[in-house]
C-alpha positions as CSV (number, residue, x, y, z in Angstrom):
1,M,146.5,131.1,141.8
2,K,146.9,128.1,139.5
3,K,145.8,125.8,142.1
4,I,142.5,127.9,142.6
5,S,141.6,127.9,138.8
6,N,142.3,123.9,138.6
7,N,139.8,123.6,141.5
8,I,136.9,125.9,139.7
9,F,137.4,123.9,136.7
10,L,137.3,120.6,138.5
11,M,133.8,121.9,140.1
12,M,132.5,122.9,136.6
13,L,133.7,119.2,135.4
14,I,131.4,117.8,138.2
15,F,128.4,120.1,137.8
16,G,128.6,119.3,133.8
17,T,128.4,115.7,134.8
18,L,125.3,116.1,137.0
19,V,123.4,118.4,134.7
20,T,123.8,115.5,132.1
21,I,122.7,113.2,134.4
22,S,119.9,114.9,136.5
23,S,118.4,116.2,132.8
24,N,115.1,115.2,131.5
25,S,115.7,116.4,127.9
26,W,118.3,115.8,125.1
27,L,119.1,119.8,125.1
28,G,119.6,119.9,128.7
29,A,122.0,116.6,128.5
30,W,124.0,118.0,125.7
31,M,124.4,121.8,127.5
32,G,125.9,119.3,130.4
33,L,128.2,117.7,128.1
34,E,129.4,121.1,127.0
35,I,130.2,122.3,130.5
36,N,132.0,119.1,131.3
37,L,134.1,119.3,127.8
38,L,134.8,123.4,128.2
39,S,136.1,122.5,131.9
40,F,138.2,119.7,131.2
41,I,140.5,121.2,128.6
42,P,142.3,123.4,131.0
43,L,142.7,120.9,133.3
44,M,144.2,118.9,130.5
45,N,146.5,121.7,129.4
46,D,148.1,122.0,132.7
47,N,151.7,121.9,131.6
48,K,151.9,124.2,128.8
49,K,155.5,123.5,128.1
50,N,154.8,120.1,127.4
51,L,153.9,119.9,123.3
52,L,152.3,116.8,123.8
53,T,150.0,118.1,126.3
54,S,148.7,120.8,124.1
55,E,148.3,118.4,121.3
56,S,146.7,115.9,123.4
57,S,144.0,118.6,124.4
58,L,143.6,119.9,120.9
59,K,142.9,116.2,119.7
60,Y,140.5,115.9,122.4
61,F,138.5,119.2,121.9
62,L,138.5,118.5,117.7
63,T,136.9,115.2,118.8
64,Q,134.5,115.7,121.4
65,A,133.4,119.3,119.7
66,F,132.3,117.2,116.4
67,A,130.5,114.5,118.2
68,S,128.7,117.3,120.0
69,S,127.6,119.2,116.9
70,I,126.4,115.8,115.2
71,L,124.6,114.9,118.7
72,L,122.9,118.5,118.4
73,F,121.9,118.0,115.1
74,A,120.4,114.5,115.8
75,I,118.5,116.2,118.5
76,I,117.0,118.7,116.4
77,M,116.2,116.3,113.9
78,L,114.7,114.0,116.2
79,M,112.5,117.1,117.6
80,F,111.7,118.2,113.9
81,F,110.3,114.2,113.3
82,Y,108.5,114.2,116.5
83,N,106.8,117.3,116.0
84,N,105.4,116.1,112.6
85,N,104.9,112.9,113.7
86,L,107.2,111.4,111.3
87,F,108.5,108.1,112.9
88,L,110.3,106.7,110.0
89,Y,113.4,108.1,110.9
90,N,113.3,107.4,114.6
91,S,115.9,104.4,114.5
92,F,118.2,106.5,112.5
93,N,118.3,109.0,114.7
94,E,118.8,106.6,117.6
95,I,121.5,105.4,115.8
96,L,123.4,108.9,115.1
97,I,122.8,109.7,118.9
98,L,124.3,106.2,120.1
99,S,127.4,106.8,117.7
100,T,128.2,110.6,118.9
101,L,128.0,109.2,122.5
102,L,129.8,105.9,122.0
103,L,132.5,108.5,120.4
104,K,132.7,110.6,123.3
105,S,133.1,107.8,125.5
106,G,136.0,106.3,123.7
107,A,134.1,102.6,122.3
108,A,135.4,100.9,119.6
109,P,135.2,101.6,116.4
110,F,135.1,105.3,117.4
111,H,138.1,104.7,119.7
112,F,140.7,106.2,117.4
113,W,141.3,109.4,119.2
114,F,141.5,108.0,123.1
115,P,145.0,106.2,122.9
116,E,146.5,109.2,121.2
117,V,145.0,111.6,124.0
118,M,146.0,109.4,126.8
119,E,149.7,109.3,125.9
120,G,150.2,113.1,126.4
121,L,148.2,113.4,129.2
122,S,149.6,113.5,133.0
123,W,148.5,110.3,135.0
124,I,145.8,112.2,137.2
125,N,144.2,114.0,133.9
126,G,144.3,110.3,132.4
127,L,142.7,108.9,135.3
128,I,139.8,111.6,134.8
129,L,139.3,110.5,131.3
130,M,139.3,107.2,131.8
131,T,136.6,107.3,134.8
132,W,134.8,110.4,135.2
133,Q,134.6,111.4,131.5
134,K,132.7,108.3,131.1
135,I,129.6,109.0,133.4
136,A,127.8,111.1,131.5
137,P,127.7,109.2,127.8
138,L,127.2,105.9,129.2
139,M,124.1,107.4,131.5
140,L,122.9,108.7,128.2
141,I,123.9,105.2,126.2
142,S,122.0,103.4,129.1
143,Y,118.4,105.2,128.2
144,N,118.9,104.0,124.4
145,F,119.0,100.4,123.3
146,I,119.5,98.9,119.9
147,Y,120.5,95.2,120.4
148,N,122.6,94.6,117.2
149,F,124.3,97.9,117.3
150,F,125.2,97.3,120.6
151,M,126.4,93.7,119.8
152,I,128.6,94.9,117.0
153,T,130.3,98.0,119.5
154,I,130.8,95.2,122.4
155,I,132.7,92.9,120.3
156,M,134.8,95.5,118.5
157,S,135.7,97.4,121.9
158,M,136.5,93.9,123.4
159,L,138.9,92.8,120.1
160,I,140.4,96.4,119.7
161,G,141.1,96.7,123.4
162,S,142.9,93.3,123.5
163,L,144.8,93.2,120.3
164,G,145.9,96.9,120.6
165,G,147.7,96.2,123.9
166,L,150.0,93.2,122.6
167,N,152.7,95.5,121.5
168,Q,152.8,98.3,123.8
169,T,155.6,99.7,125.6
170,S,153.7,103.1,126.8
171,I,151.9,102.3,130.1
172,R,149.5,104.8,129.0
173,K,148.4,103.6,126.0
174,L,148.0,100.1,127.6
175,M,145.4,101.5,130.2
176,A,143.7,103.3,127.3
177,F,143.4,100.0,125.4
178,S,142.5,98.4,128.7
179,S,139.8,101.1,129.1
180,I,138.4,100.3,125.9
181,N,138.2,96.7,126.7
182,H,136.7,97.3,130.2
183,L,133.9,99.6,128.1
184,G,132.9,96.7,126.4
185,W,132.3,94.8,129.1
186,M,130.4,97.8,130.8
187,L,127.9,97.9,127.4
188,L,127.6,94.2,127.9
189,A,126.6,94.3,131.5
190,M,124.3,97.6,130.7
191,M,122.3,95.2,128.0
192,N,121.1,92.6,130.6
193,N,121.2,94.8,133.8
194,E,121.3,98.5,134.8
195,M,122.8,98.3,138.1
196,L,125.3,95.7,137.1
197,W,127.2,98.1,134.9
198,M,127.1,100.8,137.5
199,I,128.7,98.1,140.1
200,Y,131.4,97.4,137.4
201,F,132.0,100.9,136.6
202,L,132.7,101.5,140.2
203,L,135.2,98.6,140.7
204,Y,137.1,99.6,137.5
205,T,137.0,102.9,138.8
206,L,138.8,102.0,142.1
207,L,141.3,99.4,140.5
208,S,142.2,102.1,137.8
209,F,142.8,104.8,141.0
210,S,144.5,102.0,142.9
211,I,147.4,101.5,139.9
212,V,147.5,105.1,138.6
213,L,148.0,106.5,142.1
214,M,151.3,104.0,141.8
215,F,152.4,105.2,138.4
216,N,152.1,109.1,139.3
217,N,154.1,108.3,142.6
218,F,156.9,106.7,140.9
219,K,156.7,108.8,137.5
220,L,156.2,105.5,135.6
221,F,155.5,106.0,132.0
222,Y,157.1,103.3,130.0
223,F,157.8,99.4,130.9
224,N,161.8,99.8,130.3
225,Q,161.6,101.9,133.7
226,I,160.4,99.2,135.8
227,F,162.8,96.8,134.0
228,N,165.2,98.7,136.0
229,M,165.8,96.5,139.0
230,S,168.3,98.9,140.8
231,M,166.1,101.7,140.8
232,M,162.7,100.0,141.8
233,N,161.7,98.0,145.0
234,P,160.8,94.4,144.3
235,I,157.5,94.8,146.6
236,V,156.7,98.0,144.4
237,K,157.1,95.9,141.6
238,L,154.8,93.0,142.8
239,F,151.9,95.4,143.9
240,I,152.2,97.2,140.5
241,F,152.0,93.8,138.4
242,L,149.4,92.0,140.9
243,N,147.1,95.2,140.2
244,L,147.5,94.8,136.1
245,L,146.5,91.3,137.1
246,S,143.4,92.2,139.0
247,L,142.7,95.1,136.1
248,G,142.7,92.2,133.5
249,G,140.3,90.1,135.5
250,L,142.4,87.4,136.8
251,P,140.9,85.5,139.9
252,P,141.1,85.4,142.4
253,F,141.8,89.4,142.6
254,L,139.1,92.2,142.9
255,G,139.2,92.8,139.1
256,F,137.3,88.9,138.6
257,L,134.5,89.9,140.6
258,P,132.6,92.3,137.9
259,K,133.5,89.8,135.5
260,W,132.1,87.0,137.2
261,L,129.1,89.0,138.2
262,V,128.4,89.9,134.1
263,I,129.5,85.8,133.2
264,Q,126.4,85.3,135.8
265,N,123.8,87.3,134.2
266,L,125.0,86.1,131.0
267,V,124.7,82.3,131.9
268,M,120.8,83.2,133.6
269,M,120.2,85.1,130.2
270,N,121.2,82.2,128.3
271,Q,123.6,84.2,126.3
272,M,126.4,81.7,125.4
273,F,127.5,83.1,122.1
274,I,128.3,86.5,123.5
275,L,129.7,85.2,126.5
276,M,132.4,82.8,124.9
277,I,133.4,85.6,122.8
278,S,133.8,88.2,125.5
279,V,136.2,85.6,127.6
280,C,138.1,84.4,125.0
281,L,139.1,88.0,123.8
282,T,139.7,89.1,127.5
283,L,142.0,85.9,128.0
284,I,144.3,88.0,125.2
285,T,144.7,91.2,128.0
286,L,145.8,88.6,130.5
287,Y,148.4,87.5,128.3
288,F,150.2,90.3,128.0
289,Y,149.8,91.3,131.5
290,L,151.2,87.9,132.5
291,R,154.0,88.2,129.6
292,L,155.3,91.1,131.1
293,S,155.2,90.2,134.8
294,Y,157.2,87.0,133.7
295,S,159.9,88.8,131.9
296,I,160.1,91.5,135.1
297,F,160.5,88.9,137.5
298,M,161.9,85.8,136.1
299,L,164.9,87.5,133.8
300,N,167.9,88.0,135.1
301,Y,169.1,91.9,135.1
302,Q,172.4,93.6,136.1
303,K,172.3,95.6,139.3
304,N,175.1,97.8,140.4
305,S,176.2,97.0,143.7
306,W,176.6,100.6,145.0
307,L,172.7,101.5,144.1
308,L,171.7,98.4,146.6
309,K,171.0,101.5,149.4
310,N,168.3,103.0,147.4
311,N,166.5,99.8,146.8
312,F,163.9,100.6,149.8
313,N,163.8,104.3,149.3
314,N,160.9,104.2,146.8
315,K,157.9,103.4,149.3
316,L,154.2,103.0,148.8
317,S,152.0,105.8,150.4
318,F,149.4,104.8,152.9
319,I,146.6,105.6,150.6
320,S,148.2,103.3,148.0
321,L,148.5,100.6,150.4
322,I,145.0,100.6,151.1
323,F,144.1,100.4,147.3
324,N,146.3,97.9,146.8
325,F,144.9,95.5,149.9
326,I,141.5,96.2,148.5
327,S,142.5,95.4,144.8
328,I,144.4,92.2,145.7
329,S,142.0,90.9,148.5
330,G,139.2,90.2,146.0
331,L,139.4,86.3,147.2
332,V,138.0,87.1,150.3
333,M,135.5,89.7,149.2
334,M,134.1,87.4,146.8
335,S,133.8,84.7,149.1
336,T,132.1,87.2,151.8
337,I,129.5,88.1,149.0
338,Y,128.8,84.4,148.1
339,I,128.3,83.4,151.8
340,I,126.2,86.5,152.2
341,I,123.9,85.6,148.9
């Protein structure tokens, strides 16, 4: 019975996003966002015995309801000024609408709720929050464009997403700050090319699905679980951190491909200043991914001899192997695309 109800809520979640995307009015888009919100809350609160899950669902509901109320207020104000031919406050309404949509997507400086909500969710719900829940707000953001406001949001998202993950021991919070950093890159791609941010989002979803599937299979939530050499297969460790490096955008993995496309587009648009800032801030994320990889693979840990038999019991599933192969074989795919172009 619980599985059937979850499937119904999942279908409503998809329906709400589709309503928002296909709507031709702001009121219809707001209704789609509300359907999406009210269907995701029961999915988040699937484990009622876990207090962190209930706390995360409450934080998410309050934040999203606050953003929805401000969005509805901005829509009503926009309709009032338009009907009375008052265009003086149009820019203010656009900034207000963009702010609420950025709050819904979790971009900086409206990111305060995102890592805390991620910490209390299961990996599957966290994956939905990092990927699917961003589709509707990002589509609505792409309809409005304010250059200076976008620049501030992009730089702050990259800065907070990079610096916020430096001292994290929780993998879910690390993925949350990584998502904020990637959201800055998506907004940067959106500024220049609408198709480019969609490509970036699809590749980011693929990489996130690949690594979250592994974390969910092995019930990994903190890095000290991976440090335990006696309980973790070295091949699994290798795949986990190759995926993390790919998510950070290190060549020659697949995660570098969307960043490469954005960098190429910025060079063609002659926007060198924002390009230099974004690349330098992304190097910080690579720094703590490489630091974690180095500490786990290069340092010695005690290993009990009677647990050596269990080293290869935790094997990857076939789906995980496929997604890991796609994530790690970025060099071949980039070379193929380059030859075709």
